[in-house]
C-alpha positions in Angstrom: 20.1 -13.1 -51.7 22.1 -12.7 -48.3 20.5 -8.9 -47.7 17.0 -10.1 -48.6 17.4 -13.0 -45.9 18.7 -10.8 -43.3 15.7 -8.2 -43.9 13.6 -11.2 -43.4 15.1 -12.2 -40.3 15.0 -8.6 -39.1 11.2 -8.3 -39.9 10.6 -11.7 -38.1 12.7 -10.7 -35.2 10.7 -7.1 -34.9 7.4 -9.1 -35.2 8.4 -11.4 -32.2 9.3 -8.1 -30.1 6.2 -6.6 -31.0 4.4 -9.8 -29.6 6.4 -10.1 -26.6 5.7 -6.4 -26.0 2.0 -6.8 -26.2 2.1 -9.9 -23.7 3.7 -7.7 -21.5 1.4 -4.9 -21.8 -1.3 -7.3 -21.2 0.4 -8.5 -18.2 0.8 -5.2 -16.7 -2.9 -4.2 -17.3 -4.0 -7.4 -15.4 -1.5 -6.4 -12.6 -3.0 -3.1 -12.5 -6.7 -4.3 -12.4 -5.6 -6.8 -9.6 -4.1 -4.1 -7.6 -7.0 -2.0 -7.7 -9.6 -4.9 -6.7 -7.3 -5.8 -3.9 -7.2 -2.2 -2.6 -11.1 -2.4 -2.8 -11.4 -5.7 -1.1 -9.0 -4.7 1.7 -10.4 -1.3 2.0 -13.9 -2.6 2.5 -13.5 -4.4 5.7 -12.0 -1.4 7.3 -15.0 1.1 7.0 -17.5 -0.6 9.5 -14.4 -1.2 11.7 -13.7 2.6 11.5 -17.3 3.3 12.1 -17.3 1.4 15.3 -14.1 2.5 16.4 -15.4 6.2 16.0 -18.8 5.1 18.1 -16.5 3.7 20.7 -14.1 7.1 21.2 -17.5 9.4 21.1 -19.4 7.0 23.7 -19.3 6.9 27.6 -16.0 8.2 29.2 -13.6 5.5 28.2 -10.9 4.7 31.0 -7.2 5.6 30.0 -6.8 2.1 29.0 -9.6 2.1 26.6 -8.3 5.3 25.4 -4.8 4.2 24.6 -6.2 0.7 23.0 -8.5 2.6 20.9 -5.7 5.1 19.9 -3.7 1.9 18.7 -6.2 0.3 16.8 -6.8 3.8 14.9 -2.8 4.1 14.3 -2.9 0.5 13.0 -6.4 1.3 10.7 -4.2 4.1 9.6 -1.3 2.2 8.5 -3.2 -0.6 7.1 -4.8 2.2 5.1 -1.6 3.7 4.1 -0.3 0.4 3.0 -3.4 0.0 0.6 -2.6 3.1 -0.7 1.2 2.4 -1.3 0.0 -0.7 -3.3 -2.1 1.7 -5.4 0.8 3.8 -6.1 2.7 1.1 -8.2 -0.1 1.5 -10.5 -0.3 5.0 -10.9 3.3 5.1 -11.3 3.4 2.9 -14.0 0.2 4.9 -15.8 2.2 8.0 -15.2 -0.5 9.4 -12.9 1.2 9.8 -9.6 0.3 12.8 -8.0 2.6 13.8 -5.0 0.9 15.7 -2.0 3.4 17.2 0.7 2.4 17.7 4.2 3.9 18.5 7.2 4.7 15.4 9.7 4.7 15.3 13.4 7.9 13.3 13.9 7.3 12.9 17.4 3.9 11.4 16.7 5.2 9.2 14.0 8.2 7.8 16.0 5.8 7.1 19.1 3.6 5.7 16.5 6.1 3.1 15.3 7.3 2.5 19.4 3.3 1.5 19.9 3.5 -0.8 17.0 6.5 -2.8 17.5 6.0 -2.5 21.5 4.7 -6.0 21.9 7.7 -7.4 20.0 9.9 -5.7 21.5 8.9 -6.5 24.8 8.6 -10.2 24.1 12.5 -9.9 23.2 12.9 -8.0 26.6 13.9 -4.9 24.6 13.0 -1.4 26.1 12.5 1.8 24.1 13.7 4.8 25.9 12.6 8.4 25.1 
């Protein structure tokens, strides 16, 4: 009898584990769907901004200050796009569909971009970034 009761308890535990696994898998699918929808909603407003930026960049000869401002806007749009892609990478990883693309990076440009992004905050704290 004890063996039979033990087997029944084991089956009950296995069934409970299967139910919990199904709940977790459903939650993961919901999360993946949410991230896909979120990325779409975050990207959509960037399209007209990029279009307007390109129009401004190729329009009449802008001043150096305007060129710098447009470059900063472009870097921040690219950063936003990268953040959206990073969100989607979580979904790709969980589905085993992550693909890595290796490309050379201009370290000087990357560091300059970070300095520019952080410039206002650094100046507000009276910090200086020196080359």
